[in-house]
Structures are given as C-alpha cells and as structure tokens.
C-alpha angles and dihedrals in degrees: 000000000000123000125212094227138014110246110224101185134052094255089057091046091050092048093050092046089050091051090051092048091051090050090059100039094099092056091058095061109117093237096049105112102238127151112251091244091053092048090052092047091050091048090053091045092052092048090050089054091052091048098051094106089052095043096050128041097194119052091211089064097051115127114192114225115247116256112247120243111266110241116187123203109259113243 
C-alpha cells in the first residue's frame, strides 16, 4: 500500500496507522468470509500498526507493515 507522503512525526505516523486500520475494519467483522489464516494475519497486521510507537523510537525510521492479502473463504 503506497502512501502519498512520508509522515515524519508521531502524529503523522498515528494518523497513517489509523487510516490503515480503518481500511481493514470491514474484514474483521465476524460474518466477513475470511480464511482463518487470513483473519490471523490481519489481526497481527492490525496489532503491528497499533504498536508502531512502541516498536520504533524515531518516527523517521518507521516502516509500516505490509497489509496481508485478503483471502475469502470459497463458497
């Protein structure tokens, strides 16, 4: 996922992480048909986004985790 700008302070990092969390909210609904592996990968991805300010000490060094591929359960 490409971003239009590179946030260089914690408020920018937090805003971008929030945008990425919002973009994946719908997949986390209990009735969204995801494979279990995909649900676990998305859960880990979303937690990594929430933990960015604990993982990195300098906002200029932050590397956003890649979003996992969305895999729906085959009907």
